[in-house]
TORDOLO-271527 format. One record per residue: residue in one letter; x, y, z of N, C-alpha, C in turn. Coordinates in nm, 4 decimals, padded with zeros to 6 digits, always signed. Layout:
// residues N
{seke A, {X, Y, Z}, {X, Y, Z}, {X, Y, Z}}
...
This chain:
// residues 209
{seke M, {+10.4503, +10.5393, +04.3861}, {+10.5375, +10.4831, +04.5215}, {+10.5915, +10.6191, +04.5310}}
{seke K, {+10.6371, +10.6739, +04.4579}, {+10.6733, +10.8084, +04.4393}, {+10.6489, +10.8767, +04.5419}}
{seke K, {+10.4745, +10.9220, +04.5333}, {+10.4060, +10.9949, +04.6283}, {+10.4554, +10.9524, +04.7219}}
{seke L, {+10.3748, +10.8391, +04.7422}, {+10.3360, +10.7737, +04.8930}, {+10.5302, +10.7694, +04.9873}}
{seke A, {+10.6516, +10.7533, +04.8988}, {+10.7587, +10.8129, +05.0173}, {+10.7789, +10.9156, +05.0035}}
{seke I, {+10.6978, +11.0620, +04.9653}, {+10.6751, +11.1746, +04.9865}, {+10.6546, +11.1942, +05.0839}}
{seke L, {+10.5389, +11.1279, +05.0982}, {+10.3827, +11.1454, +05.1997}, {+10.4828, +11.1385, +05.3120}}
{seke I, {+10.5046, +11.0814, +05.3275}, {+10.5881, +10.9040, +05.5101}, {+10.7251, +11.0532, +05.5141}}
{seke A, {+10.7844, +11.1272, +05.3782}, {+10.8737, +11.1904, +05.4485}, {+10.8364, +11.3242, +05.5026}}
{seke I, {+10.7247, +11.3494, +05.4558}, {+10.6706, +11.4932, +05.5342}, {+10.6296, +11.4084, +05.6787}}
{seke L, {+10.5538, +11.3213, +05.6939}, {+10.5479, +11.2767, +05.8014}, {+10.6228, +11.2770, +05.9191}}
{seke L, {+10.7352, +11.2435, +05.8397}, {+10.8602, +11.2345, +05.9366}, {+10.9892, +11.3345, +06.0234}}
{seke V, {+10.8985, +11.4347, +05.9311}, {+10.9901, +11.5586, +05.9720}, {+10.8835, +11.6410, +06.0912}}
{seke P, {+10.9490, +11.6753, +06.1447}, {+10.9170, +11.7342, +06.2938}, {+10.8289, +11.8724, +06.2802}}
{seke I, {+10.7249, +11.8505, +06.3690}, {+10.6263, +11.9846, +06.2671}, {+10.6173, +12.0689, +06.4640}}
{seke S, {+10.6288, +12.2379, +06.4007}, {+10.6744, +12.2668, +06.4747}, {+10.5473, +12.3802, +06.5028}}
{seke F, {+10.4998, +12.3898, +06.6564}, {+10.3846, +12.4695, +06.6942}, {+10.4233, +12.6557, +06.7313}}
{seke G, {+10.5498, +12.6851, +06.6981}, {+10.5834, +12.7676, +06.7445}, {+10.6439, +12.8049, +06.9093}}
{seke G, {+10.6033, +12.9101, +06.9394}, {+10.6236, +12.9026, +07.0801}, {+10.8179, +12.9173, +07.1415}}
{seke N, {+10.8787, +12.8507, +07.2402}, {+11.0185, +12.8520, +07.2905}, {+11.0368, +12.7169, +07.2896}}
{seke E, {+11.0996, +12.6893, +07.2080}, {+11.1685, +12.5784, +07.1512}, {+11.3188, +12.5712, +07.3285}}
{seke H, {+11.3392, +12.6508, +07.3516}, {+11.3829, +12.6509, +07.4841}, {+11.3548, +12.7442, +07.6406}}
{seke E, {+11.4090, +12.6758, +07.7182}, {+11.3521, +12.7052, +07.8771}, {+11.3758, +12.9458, +07.8222}}
{seke V, {+11.3420, +13.0116, +07.8871}, {+11.3332, +13.1251, +07.8983}, {+11.3853, +13.2140, +08.0836}}
{seke I, {+11.5041, +13.3078, +08.0910}, {+11.5293, +13.3376, +08.1760}, {+11.5357, +13.4667, +08.0982}}
{seke L, {+11.4328, +13.5557, +08.2612}, {+11.3574, +13.7251, +08.2289}, {+11.4643, +13.7868, +08.3306}}
{seke V, {+11.5923, +13.8455, +08.2815}, {+11.6367, +13.9906, +08.3434}, {+11.6117, +14.1137, +08.2769}}
{seke T, {+11.5997, +14.1752, +08.4035}, {+11.5558, +14.2992, +08.3942}, {+11.6906, +14.4073, +08.5087}}
{seke G, {+11.6264, +14.5496, +08.4044}, {+11.7523, +14.6567, +08.4869}, {+11.6690, +14.7548, +08.4580}}
{seke F, {+11.6803, +14.8466, +08.5364}, {+11.6010, +15.0366, +08.5481}, {+11.6904, +15.0996, +08.4783}}
{seke E, {+11.5812, +15.2025, +08.3985}, {+11.6678, +15.3102, +08.3361}, {+11.7302, +15.3708, +08.4569}}
{seke P, {+11.7648, +15.4902, +08.4159}, {+11.8979, +15.6382, +08.4481}, {+11.7635, +15.6626, +08.5598}}
{seke F, {+11.8400, +15.7230, +08.6476}, {+11.7153, +15.8134, +08.7846}, {+11.8128, +15.9181, +08.8556}}
{seke G, {+11.7390, +16.0022, +08.8604}, {+11.8091, +16.1215, +08.9736}, {+11.9827, +16.1221, +08.8556}}
{seke E, {+12.0541, +16.1637, +09.0092}, {+12.1944, +16.1643, +08.9961}, {+12.2673, +16.0859, +08.8658}}
{seke W, {+12.1922, +15.9338, +08.8569}, {+12.2272, +15.8393, +08.7333}, {+12.2114, +15.8807, +08.6095}}
{seke N, {+12.3176, +15.8998, +08.5275}, {+12.2453, +15.8688, +08.3994}, {+12.3143, +15.8227, +08.3147}}
{seke E, {+12.3139, +15.6979, +08.3778}, {+12.3906, +15.5252, +08.3719}, {+12.3090, +15.5075, +08.4281}}
{seke N, {+12.2413, +15.3144, +08.4019}, {+12.2616, +15.2574, +08.5595}, {+12.3251, +15.1592, +08.4795}}
{seke P, {+12.3590, +15.0539, +08.5566}, {+12.4423, +14.9879, +08.4703}, {+12.3649, +14.8747, +08.5391}}
{seke S, {+12.2405, +14.8733, +08.5811}, {+12.1504, +14.7414, +08.5869}, {+12.1002, +14.7468, +08.4682}}
{seke A, {+12.0438, +14.8378, +08.4735}, {+11.9876, +14.8328, +08.2632}, {+12.1214, +14.7905, +08.1691}}
{seke M, {+12.2310, +14.7942, +08.1777}, {+12.3407, +14.7996, +08.0997}, {+12.3554, +14.6215, +08.0998}}
{seke V, {+12.3625, +14.5570, +08.2508}, {+12.4154, +14.4521, +08.2657}, {+12.2871, +14.3445, +08.1700}}
{seke A, {+12.1888, +14.3869, +08.2473}, {+12.0166, +14.2865, +08.1586}, {+12.0749, +14.3215, +07.9806}}
{seke M, {+12.1108, +14.4782, +07.9516}, {+12.0605, +14.3957, +07.8417}, {+12.2337, +14.3523, +07.7265}}
{seke A, {+12.3226, +14.3681, +07.7989}, {+12.4754, +14.3105, +07.7538}, {+12.4345, +14.1390, +07.7594}}
{seke L, {+12.3328, +14.1073, +07.8394}, {+12.2951, +13.9785, +07.8739}, {+12.1891, +13.9639, +07.7593}}
{seke N, {+12.1324, +14.0252, +07.6996}, {+12.0383, +13.9707, +07.6304}, {+12.0377, +13.8648, +07.4889}}
{seke G, {+11.9889, +13.7810, +07.4998}, {+12.0285, +13.6963, +07.3795}, {+12.0934, +13.6279, +07.3975}}
{seke S, {+12.1356, +13.5983, +07.5323}, {+12.2399, +13.5173, +07.5715}, {+12.2008, +13.3739, +07.5799}}
{seke F, {+12.3181, +13.3224, +07.6272}, {+12.2420, +13.1517, +07.6558}, {+12.3363, +13.0965, +07.7947}}
{seke I, {+12.3009, +13.0128, +07.9002}, {+12.3147, +12.9598, +07.9946}, {+12.2730, +12.8144, +08.0090}}
{seke G, {+12.3438, +12.7451, +07.9475}, {+12.3077, +12.6101, +07.8914}, {+12.2562, +12.6684, +07.8073}}
{seke N, {+12.0479, +12.5528, +07.8238}, {+11.9188, +12.5483, +07.7181}, {+11.8588, +12.6804, +07.7629}}
{seke A, {+11.9391, +12.7531, +07.8498}, {+11.7833, +12.8878, +07.9107}, {+11.8649, +12.9907, +07.7789}}
{seke E, {+11.7602, +13.0845, +07.7005}, {+11.8074, +13.2140, +07.6502}, {+11.7347, +13.2933, +07.7818}}
{seke I, {+11.8402, +13.3714, +07.8009}, {+11.7996, +13.5100, +07.8563}, {+11.7391, +13.6211, +07.7632}}
{seke V, {+11.6188, +13.6725, +07.8131}, {+11.5417, +13.8177, +07.7643}, {+11.6297, +13.8948, +07.8702}}
{seke S, {+11.6026, +14.0034, +07.7829}, {+11.5689, +14.1140, +07.9184}, {+11.5772, +14.2186, +07.8729}}
{seke I, {+11.4929, +14.2813, +07.9485}, {+11.3882, +14.4219, +07.9629}, {+11.4629, +14.5143, +08.0189}}
{seke V, {+11.4213, +14.6496, +08.0388}, {+11.4118, +14.8193, +08.0604}, {+11.3524, +14.8458, +08.0996}}
{seke L, {+11.2489, +14.8172, +08.2939}, {+11.1972, +14.9049, +08.3225}, {+11.2282, +15.0040, +08.3201}}
{seke P, {+11.1423, +15.1467, +08.3732}, {+11.1250, +15.2928, +08.3693}, {+11.1004, +15.3013, +08.5659}}
{seke V, {+11.1502, +15.3618, +08.6025}, {+11.1504, +15.4167, +08.7407}, {+11.0456, +15.4629, +08.7900}}
{seke D, {+10.9450, +15.4026, +08.7840}, {+10.8010, +15.4510, +08.7849}, {+10.6966, +15.3318, +08.8599}}
{seke F, {+10.6295, +15.2958, +08.9795}, {+10.6177, +15.2380, +09.0066}, {+10.4817, +15.1560, +08.8946}}
{seke N, {+10.3711, +15.1267, +08.8802}, {+10.3057, +15.1172, +08.7551}, {+10.3155, +15.0152, +08.7010}}
{seke Q, {+10.4321, +15.1683, +08.6264}, {+10.4357, +15.0894, +08.4778}, {+10.5327, +15.0060, +08.5080}}
{seke S, {+10.6677, +15.0064, +08.5952}, {+10.6980, +14.8790, +08.5795}, {+10.6531, +14.7482, +08.5626}}
{seke F, {+10.5596, +14.7428, +08.7117}, {+10.5248, +14.5972, +08.7423}, {+10.4305, +14.5936, +08.6347}}
{seke E, {+10.3900, +14.6368, +08.5535}, {+10.2465, +14.6032, +08.4432}, {+10.3921, +14.5692, +08.3282}}
{seke K, {+10.5174, +14.6349, +08.2867}, {+10.5856, +14.5566, +08.1888}, {+10.6264, +14.4289, +08.2318}}
{seke I, {+10.6402, +14.3838, +08.3739}, {+10.6995, +14.2307, +08.4715}, {+10.5582, +14.1672, +08.3647}}
{seke K, {+10.4503, +14.2300, +08.4373}, {+10.3890, +14.0824, +08.3743}, {+10.3358, +14.0994, +08.2783}}
{seke D, {+10.3586, +14.1798, +08.1634}, {+10.3747, +14.1767, +07.9801}, {+10.4453, +14.0319, +07.9986}}
{seke A, {+10.5892, +14.0724, +08.0681}, {+10.7122, +13.9888, +08.0115}, {+10.6975, +13.8783, +08.0287}}
{seke I, {+10.6256, +13.8769, +08.1700}, {+10.5834, +13.6683, +08.1756}, {+10.4641, +13.6560, +08.1161}}
{seke E, {+10.3695, +13.6964, +08.0777}, {+10.2868, +13.6536, +07.9807}, {+10.3561, +13.5821, +07.8527}}
{seke K, {+10.4619, +13.6826, +07.7984}, {+10.4729, +13.6945, +07.6869}, {+10.5670, +13.5036, +07.6720}}
{seke Y, {+10.7145, +13.5755, +07.7792}, {+10.8130, +13.4710, +07.7018}, {+10.7858, +13.3742, +07.8325}}
{seke K, {+10.6663, +13.3516, +07.9259}, {+10.6877, +13.2783, +07.9572}, {+10.8040, +13.1903, +08.0498}}
{seke P, {+10.8950, +13.2965, +08.1333}, {+11.0120, +13.2621, +08.2235}, {+11.0198, +13.1642, +08.3137}}
{seke F, {+11.1172, +13.0854, +08.3194}, {+11.0909, +13.0042, +08.4678}, {+11.1403, +13.0786, +08.5853}}
{seke M, {+11.2672, +13.1812, +08.5557}, {+11.3318, +13.2589, +08.6327}, {+11.3529, +13.3854, +08.6353}}
{seke I, {+11.3555, +13.4609, +08.7110}, {+11.3017, +13.6545, +08.7125}, {+11.4091, +13.6762, +08.7895}}
{seke I, {+11.5654, +13.7502, +08.7228}, {+11.6713, +13.7958, +08.7839}, {+11.6730, +13.9651, +08.7794}}
{seke S, {+11.6047, +14.0410, +08.8714}, {+11.5455, +14.1570, +08.8497}, {+11.7725, +14.2562, +08.9431}}
{seke L, {+11.7334, +14.3456, +08.8318}, {+11.8847, +14.3949, +08.8527}, {+11.8195, +14.5431, +08.9005}}
{seke G, {+11.8984, +14.5758, +09.0147}, {+11.8887, +14.7458, +09.0355}, {+12.0533, +14.8016, +09.1529}}
{seke L, {+12.0326, +14.9435, +09.0961}, {+12.1561, +15.0006, +09.1489}, {+12.1530, +15.0191, +09.2868}}
{seke N, {+12.2683, +14.9667, +09.3234}, {+12.2806, +15.0692, +09.5268}, {+12.3941, +15.1611, +09.5063}}
{seke G, {+12.3639, +15.2811, +09.4600}, {+12.4813, +15.3319, +09.4924}, {+12.5564, +15.3554, +09.5621}}
{seke K, {+12.5293, +15.3097, +09.6985}, {+12.6202, +15.3219, +09.7908}, {+12.7093, +15.1998, +09.7889}}
{seke A, {+12.6549, +15.0730, +09.7593}, {+12.6873, +14.9404, +09.7405}, {+12.8580, +14.9248, +09.6645}}
{seke R, {+13.0048, +14.8656, +09.8082}, {+13.0891, +14.7999, +09.7435}, {+13.1126, +14.6719, +09.7173}}
{seke A, {+12.9638, +14.5887, +09.6777}, {+13.0146, +14.4240, +09.6431}, {+12.8295, +14.4746, +09.5370}}
{seke I, {+12.8320, +14.3472, +09.5061}, {+12.7118, +14.2990, +09.4799}, {+12.6146, +14.2091, +09.5925}}
{seke H, {+12.5009, +14.2914, +09.5979}, {+12.4360, +14.2059, +09.6828}, {+12.3172, +14.1374, +09.6137}}
{seke I, {+12.2887, +14.0123, +09.6984}, {+12.1479, +13.9105, +09.7019}, {+12.0807, +13.9368, +09.7665}}
{seke E, {+11.9682, +13.9883, +09.7509}, {+11.8414, +14.0211, +09.8146}, {+11.7729, +13.8496, +09.8576}}
{seke K, {+11.7394, +13.8767, +10.0212}, {+11.6806, +13.7783, +09.9916}, {+11.5166, +13.8020, +10.0350}}
{seke I, {+11.4894, +13.9371, +10.0909}, {+11.3531, +13.9681, +10.1455}, {+11.3351, +14.0712, +10.0747}}
{seke A, {+11.1534, +14.0691, +10.0502}, {+11.1647, +14.1585, +09.9822}, {+10.9892, +14.2423, +10.0673}}
{seke L, {+11.0136, +14.3826, +10.1634}, {+10.9285, +14.4271, +10.1798}, {+10.7672, +14.4676, +10.1738}}
{seke N, {+10.6902, +14.4174, +10.2329}, {+10.5178, +14.4577, +10.1930}, {+10.5489, +14.6369, +10.1506}}
{seke I, {+10.5966, +14.7348, +10.1272}, {+10.5919, +14.8562, +10.1862}, {+10.6104, +14.9601, +10.0098}}
{seke E, {+10.6262, +15.0269, +09.9805}, {+10.6251, +15.0803, +09.8925}, {+10.6553, +15.2787, +09.8948}}
{seke C, {+10.7207, +15.3531, +09.8838}, {+10.7742, +15.4602, +09.9218}, {+10.8323, +15.5919, +09.7780}}
{seke N, {+10.7235, +15.6778, +09.7614}, {+10.7369, +15.7269, +09.6672}, {+10.7107, +15.9025, +09.6744}}
{seke N, {+10.7839, +15.9620, +09.6963}, {+10.8017, +16.1307, +09.7375}, {+10.7241, +16.0994, +09.8499}}
{seke G, {+10.8181, +16.0613, +09.9413}, {+10.7634, +16.1016, +10.0990}, {+10.6608, +15.9765, +10.1526}}
{seke R, {+10.5893, +15.9631, +10.0440}, {+10.4405, +15.8733, +10.0885}, {+10.4812, +15.7268, +10.0734}}
{seke C, {+10.3833, +15.6620, +10.1802}, {+10.4457, +15.5025, +10.1624}, {+10.3201, +15.4403, +10.1536}}
{seke S, {+10.2871, +15.3321, +10.0905}, {+10.1547, +15.2932, +10.1519}, {+10.1859, +15.1257, +10.1209}}
{seke F, {+10.0862, +15.0342, +10.1053}, {+10.1319, +14.8778, +10.1194}, {+10.0403, +14.7914, +10.0553}}
{seke I, {+10.0299, +14.7305, +10.0129}, {+09.9758, +14.6460, +09.8883}, {+09.8578, +14.5627, +09.9851}}
{seke K, {+09.7504, +14.5608, +09.9710}, {+09.6289, +14.5233, +10.0372}, {+09.6139, +14.3648, +10.0283}}
{seke N, {+09.5885, +14.3160, +10.1707}, {+09.6077, +14.1561, +10.1644}, {+09.7121, +14.0645, +10.1337}}
{seke G, {+09.8824, +14.1707, +10.1175}, {+09.9506, +14.0811, +10.0651}, {+10.0105, +14.0617, +10.2090}}
{seke R, {+10.1314, +14.0304, +10.1806}, {+10.1929, +13.9598, +10.3223}, {+10.2796, +14.0341, +10.3566}}
{seke L, {+10.3643, +14.0401, +10.5037}, {+10.4603, +14.1357, +10.4896}, {+10.5490, +14.1504, +10.4275}}
{seke I, {+10.6068, +14.0263, +10.4559}, {+10.7484, +14.0251, +10.3453}, {+10.7154, +13.8663, +10.2557}}
{seke Q, {+10.8340, +13.8652, +10.1520}, {+10.7953, +13.7860, +10.0670}, {+10.9206, +13.7315, +10.0078}}
{seke I, {+10.9794, +13.6232, +10.0382}, {+11.0689, +13.5811, +10.0943}, {+11.1310, +13.4777, +09.9020}}
{seke S, {+11.2446, +13.5384, +09.8813}, {+11.2720, +13.5007, +09.7119}, {+11.3900, +13.3865, +09.7420}}
{seke P, {+11.3463, +13.2607, +09.6580}, {+11.3768, +13.1330, +09.6442}, {+11.4929, +13.0798, +09.6679}}
{seke L, {+11.5811, +13.2026, +09.6104}, {+11.6788, +13.1954, +09.4875}, {+11.8130, +13.1169, +09.6701}}
{seke P, {+11.9200, +13.0916, +09.5954}, {+11.9907, +13.0875, +09.7758}, {+12.0757, +13.1775, +09.7707}}
{seke A, {+12.0368, +13.2801, +09.8053}, {+12.1828, +13.4148, +09.8147}, {+12.2914, +13.3614, +09.9183}}
{seke F, {+12.2753, +13.2248, +09.9711}, {+12.4304, +13.2303, +10.0459}, {+12.5301, +13.1477, +09.9617}}
{seke K, {+12.4644, +13.0927, +09.8553}, {+12.5047, +13.0141, +09.7690}, {+12.5647, +13.0735, +09.6409}}
{seke I, {+12.4653, +13.0901, +09.6229}, {+12.5235, +13.3005, +09.4841}, {+12.6618, +13.3337, +09.5439}}
{seke C, {+12.6333, +13.4048, +09.6877}, {+12.7888, +13.4825, +09.7170}, {+12.8709, +13.4106, +09.7483}}
{seke N, {+12.8777, +13.2627, +09.7917}, {+12.9946, +13.1839, +09.7635}, {+13.0597, +13.1516, +09.6698}}
{seke E, {+12.9544, +13.1175, +09.5150}, {+13.0194, +13.1003, +09.4209}, {+13.0819, +13.1955, +09.3831}}
{seke L, {+13.0435, +13.3232, +09.3812}, {+13.0581, +13.4352, +09.3284}, {+13.2149, +13.5062, +09.4024}}
{seke R, {+13.1889, +13.4429, +09.5206}, {+13.3419, +13.5361, +09.5960}, {+13.4359, +13.4088, +09.5259}}
{seke S, {+13.4353, +13.3322, +09.5233}, {+13.5154, +13.2376, +09.4471}, {+13.5753, +13.2503, +09.3314}}
{seke H, {+13.5113, +13.2898, +09.2877}, {+13.5414, +13.3829, +09.1618}, {+13.6633, +13.5504, +09.1714}}
{seke G, {+13.6606, +13.5841, +09.3231}, {+13.7431, +13.6724, +09.2790}, {+13.6119, +13.7732, +09.3133}}
{seke Y, {+13.4967, +13.7829, +09.3304}, {+13.4209, +13.9105, +09.3208}, {+13.3259, +13.9396, +09.4748}}
{seke K, {+13.3326, +14.0477, +09.5145}, {+13.2867, +14.0769, +09.6332}, {+13.0831, +14.1077, +09.6781}}
{seke A, {+13.0555, +13.9821, +09.7154}, {+12.9247, +13.9578, +09.7123}, {+12.8831, +13.9277, +09.8794}}
{seke K, {+12.7646, +13.9668, +09.8735}, {+12.6756, +13.9760, +10.0139}, {+12.5946, +13.9767, +10.0445}}
{seke P, {+12.4873, +13.8643, +10.0886}, {+12.3570, +13.8771, +10.1046}, {+12.2916, +13.9581, +10.1940}}
{seke S, {+12.1955, +14.0282, +10.1626}, {+12.0972, +14.1359, +10.1565}, {+11.9956, +14.1060, +10.2231}}
{seke F, {+11.9436, +14.1721, +10.3600}, {+11.7902, +14.1247, +10.3778}, {+11.6883, +14.2353, +10.3655}}
{seke F, {+11.7530, +14.3444, +10.3413}, {+11.6637, +14.4422, +10.3403}, {+11.7274, +14.5341, +10.1488}}
{seke A, {+11.6068, +14.5692, +10.0829}, {+11.6227, +14.6162, +09.9744}, {+11.5715, +14.6981, +09.9106}}
{seke G, {+11.5778, +14.7992, +10.0658}, {+11.5363, +14.9358, +10.0565}, {+11.3940, +14.9437, +10.0723}}
{seke T, {+11.3302, +15.0729, +10.0119}, {+11.1752, +15.0556, +10.0261}, {+11.1321, +15.1242, +09.8896}}
{seke Y, {+11.1959, +15.1629, +09.7955}, {+11.2091, +15.2474, +09.6856}, {+11.1519, +15.1420, +09.5827}}
{seke A, {+11.2167, +15.1748, +09.4492}, {+11.1909, +15.0743, +09.3006}, {+11.1922, +14.9819, +09.3342}}
{seke C, {+11.3533, +14.9381, +09.3835}, {+11.3506, +14.7833, +09.3632}, {+11.2900, +14.6932, +09.4811}}
{seke N, {+11.2322, +14.7233, +09.5772}, {+11.1653, +14.6274, +09.6309}, {+11.0707, +14.6493, +09.5969}}
{seke F, {+11.0110, +14.7972, +09.5651}, {+10.8855, +14.7160, +09.5250}, {+10.8789, +14.6513, +09.3720}}
{seke I, {+10.9208, +14.6132, +09.3124}, {+10.9235, +14.5932, +09.2216}, {+10.9875, +14.3662, +09.2520}}
{seke F, {+11.0944, +14.3514, +09.3247}, {+11.0856, +14.2638, +09.4192}, {+10.9524, +14.1912, +09.4517}}
{seke Y, {+10.9104, +14.2770, +09.5743}, {+10.8196, +14.2146, +09.6415}, {+10.6753, +14.2060, +09.5273}}
{seke S, {+10.6383, +14.2909, +09.4307}, {+10.5214, +14.3094, +09.3854}, {+10.5844, +14.1655, +09.2594}}
{seke T, {+10.6830, +14.1671, +09.2063}, {+10.6520, +14.0254, +09.0819}, {+10.6597, +13.8969, +09.2114}}
{seke L, {+10.7559, +13.9050, +09.3137}, {+10.7220, +13.7742, +09.3889}, {+10.5531, +13.7804, +09.4844}}
{seke N, {+10.4970, +13.8336, +09.4476}, {+10.3458, +13.8810, +09.5317}, {+10.2337, +13.7847, +09.4577}}
{seke Y, {+10.2588, +13.8546, +09.2805}, {+10.2086, +13.7999, +09.1932}, {+10.2508, +13.6305, +09.1538}}
{seke I, {+10.3494, +13.6292, +09.1615}, {+10.4295, +13.4451, +09.1261}, {+10.3157, +13.3968, +09.2582}}
{seke D, {+10.3209, +13.4643, +09.3582}, {+10.2691, +13.3607, +09.4329}, {+10.0613, +13.3771, +09.4471}}
{seke E, {+10.0773, +13.4438, +09.3882}, {+09.8674, +13.4911, +09.3994}, {+09.8288, +13.3723, +09.3290}}
{seke N, {+09.9246, +13.3980, +09.1823}, {+09.8801, +13.3208, +09.0504}, {+09.9474, +13.1978, +09.0555}}
{seke E, {+10.0199, +13.1405, +09.1271}, {+10.0573, +13.0092, +09.1797}, {+10.1546, +12.9953, +09.0631}}
{seke L, {+10.2618, +13.0495, +09.0163}, {+10.3181, +13.0364, +08.9055}, {+10.4804, +12.9501, +08.9306}}
{seke D, {+10.4925, +12.8541, +08.8015}, {+10.5923, +12.7994, +08.8621}, {+10.7594, +12.8864, +08.8522}}
{seke I, {+10.8269, +12.9936, +08.9223}, {+10.9159, +13.0580, +08.8331}, {+10.9625, +13.0838, +09.0185}}
{seke K, {+11.0923, +13.0869, +08.9812}, {+11.1793, +13.1405, +09.0983}, {+11.2101, +13.2963, +09.0851}}
{seke D, {+11.2422, +13.4056, +09.1272}, {+11.2620, +13.5101, +09.1389}, {+11.3132, +13.5468, +09.2698}}
{seke G, {+11.4595, +13.6512, +09.1539}, {+11.5028, +13.6896, +09.2783}, {+11.5571, +13.8069, +09.2593}}
{seke F, {+11.6049, +13.9317, +09.3350}, {+11.6830, +14.0252, +09.3164}, {+11.8288, +14.0655, +09.3156}}
{seke I, {+11.9087, +14.1322, +09.2937}, {+12.0363, +14.1837, +09.3225}, {+12.0888, +14.3436, +09.3018}}
{seke H, {+12.1215, +14.3923, +09.3625}, {+12.1530, +14.4988, +09.3483}, {+12.2742, +14.4980, +09.3526}}
{seke V, {+12.3420, +14.5939, +09.2067}, {+12.4622, +14.6060, +09.1522}, {+12.5444, +14.6961, +09.2100}}
{seke P, {+12.6701, +14.7338, +09.2063}, {+12.7234, +14.8679, +09.2889}, {+12.7490, +14.9554, +09.1519}}
{seke P, {+12.7832, +15.1344, +09.1773}, {+12.7873, +15.2059, +09.0407}, {+12.9271, +15.1080, +08.9561}}
{seke L, {+12.9278, +15.1866, +08.8688}, {+13.0379, +15.1358, +08.7475}, {+13.1827, +15.1878, +08.8346}}
{seke K, {+13.2467, +15.2004, +08.7666}, {+13.3657, +15.2629, +08.8226}, {+13.3906, +15.3835, +08.7810}}
{seke S, {+13.3425, +15.4518, +08.6414}, {+13.3584, +15.5473, +08.6309}, {+13.2776, +15.6419, +08.6523}}
{seke Q, {+13.1633, +15.6329, +08.7442}, {+13.0778, +15.6689, +08.8224}, {+13.1276, +15.6712, +09.0119}}
{seke R, {+13.2246, +15.5677, +09.0440}, {+13.2354, +15.5912, +09.1682}, {+13.3859, +15.5175, +09.1797}}
{seke R, {+13.5078, +15.6049, +09.2652}, {+13.5919, +15.5552, +09.2801}, {+13.5747, +15.3612, +09.3316}}
{seke Y, {+13.5061, +15.3647, +09.4129}, {+13.4879, +15.1962, +09.4907}, {+13.3842, +15.0949, +09.3362}}
{seke G, {+13.3573, +15.2016, +09.2726}, {+13.2267, +15.1036, +09.1940}, {+13.2894, +14.9395, +09.0823}}
{seke M, {+13.2638, +14.8954, +08.9959}, {+13.3058, +14.7879, +08.9795}, {+13.2829, +14.8274, +08.8279}}
{seke E, {+13.3556, +14.7381, +08.7351}, {+13.4121, +14.7760, +08.6109}, {+13.2402, +14.6983, +08.5262}}
{seke L, {+13.1639, +14.7233, +08.4086}, {+13.0878, +14.6685, +08.3418}, {+13.1352, +14.5135, +08.3177}}
{seke N, {+13.2429, +14.4834, +08.2631}, {+13.2531, +14.3633, +08.2145}, {+13.2384, +14.2879, +08.3584}}
{seke D, {+13.3161, +14.3024, +08.4703}, {+13.2808, +14.2288, +08.6142}, {+13.1517, +14.2222, +08.6275}}
{seke M, {+13.0645, +14.3036, +08.5962}, {+12.8933, +14.3252, +08.6640}, {+12.8438, +14.1739, +08.5443}}
{seke V, {+12.8994, +14.2238, +08.4465}, {+12.7903, +14.1192, +08.3424}, {+12.8951, +13.9752, +08.3629}}
{seke N, {+12.9413, +13.9455, +08.3673}, {+13.0086, +13.7748, +08.4463}, {+12.9804, +13.7198, +08.5781}}
{seke A, {+12.9442, +13.8434, +08.6602}, {+12.9337, +13.8749, +08.7868}, {+12.7721, +13.7964, +08.8254}}
{seke I, {+12.6995, +13.8636, +08.7008}, {+12.5422, +13.8324, +08.7410}, {+12.5344, +13.6828, +08.6261}}
{seke K, {+12.6330, +13.6573, +08.5579}, {+12.6062, +13.5362, +08.4598}, {+12.6434, +13.4147, +08.5965}}
{seke I, {+12.7201, +13.4156, +08.6535}, {+12.7894, +13.3297, +08.7593}, {+12.6464, +13.2990, +08.8421}}
{seke A, {+12.5675, +13.4719, +08.9046}, {+12.4875, +13.4394, +08.9853}, {+12.3688, +13.3099, +08.8992}}
{seke I, {+12.3813, +13.3825, +08.7831}, {+12.2704, +13.2880, +08.6972}, {+12.2784, +13.1538, +08.6863}}
{seke K, {+12.3741, +13.1125, +08.6715}, {+12.4198, +13.0246, +08.6979}, {+12.3611, +12.8813, +08.8436}}
{seke A, {+12.4420, +12.9884, +08.9358}, {+12.4269, +12.8884, +09.0378}, {+12.3108, +12.9184, +09.0931}}
{seke S, {+12.2191, +12.9614, +09.0929}, {+12.0681, +12.9779, +09.0893}, {+12.0054, +12.8924, +09.0500}}
{seke M, {+12.0559, +12.8505, +08.8795}, {+11.9632, +12.7695, +08.8283}, {+12.0103, +12.5615, +08.8832}}
{seke Q, {+12.1453, +12.5352, +08.9670}, {+12.1515, +12.4059, +09.0038}, {+12.0809, +12.3824, +09.1007}}
């Protein structure tokens, strides 16, 4: 009888087969580049790494400012973490507010040369509710605006390439891009890091609703 009781107890214990027990939100930022020896997009991403919003864990990675390497790193992270949402962050050195990007263009410009993804759509539109996110940020006292031009460099490239990859592979992933302003220490019109982190949390929460 004792052996039978032990066997029943073992059978009743939940079995874990590995994998994520919760959903994952992938947050990305970029390494420093050019005159920017600190990139707040990476700093915000890593500040959020390992935190939870509801039952969703934030997993953050920092991307090189290199077209091919950055996209490969995104694809590897999608395969590894199976996120239901991706929020990519980038620095807009002239921004005086948080920019919620809505449109990604099929163009990549580097060192004065521009190219396109063959057979790709002219534009990709983020499914994230840009206006709703902006309203939520403003209600918390943060400057925010929807944007319909993410540039033609690395930010736009990773934004478009990720949306295109999700589209081509029919993945159930929401993807969006947010430009943050410089740090207060970098420009007088900049933003404190803690405020950026809190603002991105609010943006993610609004995107999940």
